[in-house]
C-alpha positions in Angstrom: 117.4 105.1 -41.9 121.0 104.4 -40.6 123.9 103.1 -42.3 123.7 99.1 -41.9 126.8 98.9 -44.5 130.8 99.5 -44.9 131.0 102.6 -47.0 134.6 101.6 -46.9 137.2 95.7 -71.0 139.5 96.5 -72.9 137.5 99.0 -75.5 138.4 99.8 -79.4 140.3 103.3 -79.5 138.4 103.7 -82.8 134.7 103.4 -81.6 135.4 105.7 -78.7 137.0 108.4 -81.3 133.7 108.0 -84.0 131.3 108.2 -80.4 133.1 111.2 -80.0 133.0 113.0 -83.4 129.4 111.9 -83.5 128.8 114.1 -80.7 130.7 116.7 -82.0 128.7 116.9 -85.3 125.2 116.2 -83.9 126.1 119.1 -81.0 126.8 121.7 -83.9 123.7 120.5 -85.8 121.4 121.4 -82.7 120.5 118.3 -82.0 118.5 117.8 -78.5 120.2 115.3 -76.0 117.3 113.2 -76.2 118.0 112.5 -80.4 121.9 112.4 -79.6 121.4 109.6 -77.1 119.2 107.9 -79.8 121.7 108.0 -82.1 123.7 105.4 -80.0 121.2 103.3 -79.8 123.0 100.4 -81.5 126.7 99.8 -80.5 127.3 102.2 -77.0 129.9 100.9 -75.2 129.3 98.9 -71.4 130.3 100.5 -68.2 129.6 99.6 -65.0 130.5 101.9 -61.6 129.8 100.5 -58.6 129.1 102.8 -55.9 130.7 103.0 -52.0 126.8 102.5 -50.6 123.1 103.1 -51.6 122.2 105.6 -53.8 122.3 109.1 -52.4 122.8 113.1 -52.5 126.8 112.1 -53.3 125.7 110.2 -56.6 122.9 113.0 -57.3 124.9 114.3 -60.9 125.7 110.6 -62.0 121.9 109.9 -61.5 121.2 113.1 -63.5 123.5 113.0 -66.1 121.7 109.6 -66.8 118.3 110.7 -66.7 119.2 113.1 -69.3 121.1 111.1 -71.5 124.6 112.7 -71.0 126.3 109.4 -70.8 124.5 108.2 -73.8 125.4 111.4 -75.9 129.0 110.2 -75.0 127.9 106.9 -76.4 128.3 105.1 -73.3 125.6 102.4 -71.7 126.1 102.9 -67.9 125.1 100.8 -65.1 125.2 102.7 -61.7 124.6 99.4 -59.1 125.5 99.2 -55.2 127.9 96.0 -55.0 126.5 93.6 -52.5 129.6 94.0 -51.0 130.8 97.9 -50.9 134.2 97.5 -49.1 135.5 95.3 -52.9 134.9 98.1 -55.0 138.4 98.8 -55.9 138.9 95.3 -56.1 136.8 94.6 -58.6 137.8 97.8 -60.0 141.4 96.6 -60.4 140.5 93.3 -61.4 138.3 94.8 -64.5 135.2 93.8 -63.4 133.5 97.3 -62.8 134.9 100.1 -65.6 134.5 102.5 -62.2 134.0 102.8 -58.5 133.7 105.2 -56.1 135.8 105.3 -53.2 137.4 106.9 -50.6 140.8 108.3 -51.0 142.4 106.8 -47.6 141.1 103.5 -48.8 142.6 104.0 -52.6 146.2 105.0 -51.2 145.8 101.5 -48.6 145.0 99.3 -51.8 147.6 101.0 -54.3 150.3 100.0 -50.6 149.1 96.7 -51.1 149.1 96.3 -55.1 145.8 96.7 -56.3 145.8 98.8 -59.5 143.2 101.2 -59.1 143.8 104.9 -59.9 141.7 107.9 -59.1 140.6 109.7 -61.9 138.5 112.8 -60.6 137.1 114.0 -56.6 133.8 113.9 -55.5 134.4 116.2 -53.2 137.2 118.4 -52.4 137.0 118.4 -48.6 136.5 115.4 -46.1 132.9 114.3 -44.7 133.7 112.9 -41.5 134.0 113.8 -38.6 133.3 113.4 -34.3 129.7 114.0 -33.3 128.2 114.0 -30.0 124.8 115.3 -28.9 124.8 118.8 -27.8 123.9 117.6 -24.7 127.9 116.2 -24.0 129.2 119.6 -24.3 131.6 118.3 -26.7 133.3 121.1 -28.3 136.7 120.5 -29.2 138.8 117.1 -29.0 140.2 117.8 -25.8 136.2 117.4 -24.1 136.9 113.7 -25.3 139.5 112.7 -22.4 138.3 110.3 -20.1 135.0 109.4 -22.2 133.7 106.8 -24.0 134.2 107.3 -28.1 132.2 105.1 -30.4 134.0 104.3 -34.1 133.4 101.5 -37.0 136.4 99.5 -36.0 138.5 101.2 -39.1 142.6 102.2 -38.4 142.7 104.6 -40.6 139.7 106.3 -38.2 142.0 105.7 -35.0 144.5 107.6 -37.1 141.8 110.2 -37.3 141.2 110.9 -33.7 144.4 110.4 -32.4 145.6 114.0 -34.8 143.0 115.7 -33.8 142.9 115.0 -29.9 146.9 115.5 -30.5 146.2 119.1 -31.9 144.6 119.7 -28.7 147.1 118.4 -26.5 145.8 115.4 -26.2 146.4 111.2 -26.7 144.4 108.8 -28.2 144.8 107.0 -25.0 143.0 109.6 -23.0 139.9 108.0 -24.2 138.0 104.6 -24.0 137.4 103.7 -27.8 134.8 101.6 -28.6 133.7 99.5 -31.7 130.0 100.3 -32.3 130.2 99.5 -36.3 128.0 101.0 -38.1 125.7 102.0 -35.4 126.9 105.6 -35.2 123.8 106.9 -34.4 122.6 104.8 -32.2 125.6 104.9 -30.2 125.7 108.6 -29.8 122.0 109.5 -29.1 121.5 106.7 -26.4 124.4 107.9 -24.5 126.3 104.2 -25.1 129.4 106.6 -26.3 129.9 110.1 -25.2 130.1 111.1 -29.2 130.9 108.8 -32.1 133.9 108.9 -34.9 133.4 108.6 -38.7 129.8 110.5 -38.9 129.6 112.0 -41.6 128.3 115.4 -41.2 126.2 115.5 -44.4 124.3 112.4 -43.7 125.0 111.2 -39.8 124.0 114.9 -38.4 120.6 115.1 -40.2 119.4 111.3 -39.3 120.4 112.3 -35.4 118.9 115.4 -35.4 115.6 113.8 -37.2 115.2 112.3 -33.8 115.4 115.0 -32.2 118.7 115.5 -30.8 120.6 118.8 -31.9 124.5 117.4 -32.4 127.9 119.2 -32.2 131.0 118.5 -34.8 134.3 118.2 -35.3 135.7 118.1 -38.7 138.9 116.3 -38.8 140.4 118.7 -41.4 140.2 121.3 -38.7 142.0 119.6 -36.1 145.2 118.5 -37.8 144.0 115.9 -40.9 145.4 116.8 -44.0 142.6 117.9 -46.4 141.7 115.6 -48.4 139.0 114.0 -50.8 136.6 112.0 -49.0 135.2 110.6 -52.1 137.1 109.8 -55.6 136.0 108.1 -58.6 138.5 105.2 -59.1 139.1 103.4 -62.3 142.2 100.5 -63.1 145.5 101.1 -64.6 144.6 99.5 -67.5 141.1 101.6 -68.2 143.4 104.6 -68.2 146.0 103.2 -70.1 144.2 101.8 -72.9 140.8 103.7 -73.2 141.7 107.1 -71.8 139.0 108.6 -74.8 136.2 106.4 -72.8 137.3 107.8 -69.3 137.2 111.6 -70.7 133.9 111.1 -72.4 132.4 109.8 -69.2 133.8 112.4 -66.9 132.4 115.4 -69.4 129.1 113.7 -69.0 129.7 113.5 -65.0 130.6 117.4 -65.0 127.5 118.1 -66.8 125.6 115.8 -64.1 127.1 117.7 -61.0 126.9 121.0 -62.3 123.3 120.8 -62.8 122.7 118.7 -60.2 124.2 122.2 -57.7 121.9 123.7 -59.8 118.9 121.8 -59.9 118.6 120.1 -56.6 114.8 119.0 -57.3 115.9 117.6 -60.3 118.4 116.0 -59.1 116.7 114.2 -56.0 114.0 113.2 -58.8 116.2 111.2 -60.7 117.8 109.7 -57.3 114.4 109.0 -56.1 113.4 107.4 -59.7 116.7 105.0 -59.2 115.9 104.2 -55.4 112.5 104.0 -54.5 113.1 103.5 -50.9 115.4 107.0 -50.7 114.8 109.4 -47.9 114.0 112.3 -49.7 113.8 114.5 -46.6 117.3 113.3 -45.5 118.9 113.1 -49.0 117.2 116.9 -49.7 118.8 117.8 -46.7 122.0 116.4 -47.4 122.4 117.6 -51.1 122.1 121.0 -49.8 125.3 120.4 -47.8 127.3 118.7 -50.4 126.4 120.5 -53.8 129.2 123.3 -52.6 131.7 121.1 -51.3 132.1 119.1 -54.7 133.4 122.2 -56.4 134.8 124.3 -53.5 138.2 126.3 -54.4 138.2 124.8 -57.6 136.5 125.8 -61.2 134.9 122.5 -62.2 133.7 119.4 -60.6 136.6 116.3 -60.4 139.9 118.4 -59.9 142.3 116.9 -57.6 145.9 118.2 -57.2 149.0 116.6 -56.6 149.4 118.8 -53.3 146.3 117.7 -51.6 147.4 113.9 -52.8 151.0 114.5 -51.4 150.2 116.1 -48.3 147.5 113.6 -47.0 149.8 110.8 -48.0 152.3 112.3 -45.8 150.1 112.1 -43.3 149.3 108.6 -43.8 153.3 107.6 -43.6 153.5 109.4 -40.4 150.8 107.8 -38.8 151.6 104.0 -40.1 148.9 103.2 -42.7 151.1 103.0 -45.9 154.8 102.8 -46.2 157.0 105.9 -47.1 158.1 104.5 -50.2 154.6 104.2 -52.1 155.2 106.2 -55.6 151.9 108.7 -54.5 151.9 110.2 -58.2 150.9 106.5 -59.8 147.4 106.8 -57.5 145.7 109.4 -59.7 146.1 111.0 -62.8 144.9 114.5 -63.5 145.0 114.3 -67.5 141.7 112.6 -68.4 139.8 114.8 -66.6 138.2 118.0 -69.1 139.0 121.3 -68.0 138.0 124.7 -70.2 141.5 125.6 -72.1 143.3 129.1 -69.1 141.1 127.6 -66.8 143.0 128.4 -63.1 143.4 125.9 -60.7 144.3 126.2 -57.5 146.0 124.0 -55.4 145.2 123.7 -51.9 147.3 122.0 -49.2 145.3 122.6 -46.1 
């Protein structure tokens, strides 16, 4: 299935503390997750999570955590859903209409610059997933090979900046290619020859779709050609939620961490949870996608969700250089590292590349 949509309250602290205390007591008593979840059948805190796209391998840890009762064990009644318009996720989260939302590091910084009060509370993946994709018959193995050719893309300005950076890293310029807006028909554009290559393909999804159609592809990953390493997907909350309900955020993240750790280790079980929530799921595609994604959830970090100031600062500096955001944007307010559960004395690397 080709992509056809853009990928782009107040609780009571006392209740959250009681919920966490109850979990600890039940855990010490050796209660199973199911019975702990039942203990919270009354009075759970309602939480909504707006997804960035339809349920897919990137969300496997959330659906497995939900299926196994890990959110319930934290006293949370979690609803995972795909909005009618996923481009509005950051707005609904910032306005408090959704508790959490999955979005993109690029978009979060753009929305912060526009005054939307959203904060990243965890990184879903540790590296970019975007790249330039071309069928192998095009013989495009480096950005300079795109010179004089048509490149399709979804019409997103930040992706023009990605492509320009990649070309410049290889001694070429954006003006050297014919850039065409093909919307989100990236796979059809690439395999039909309408474009020699497409910018914006996920190497965990579009590549799989193209090869299942019988078209082996080459991919140029953005971070390998001049774009700073960044977090493709992030879990976001509003400034108000982060400030007023920190215990709830930490409880959610604790359950999510467990879900993603088990999804990586038990991929068939994670796919079962996804399929139960999304009957139209293409299991064959998501099986391949999950195998590619699972290592990226925790690459170079000890636990799921970690994000570092160095990574945020380096990527924001690139966005400033490319004219995507103003230099006076306070990047430190765009994310928090304070609410993610991390084992004591765990060394955390600060990759900048």
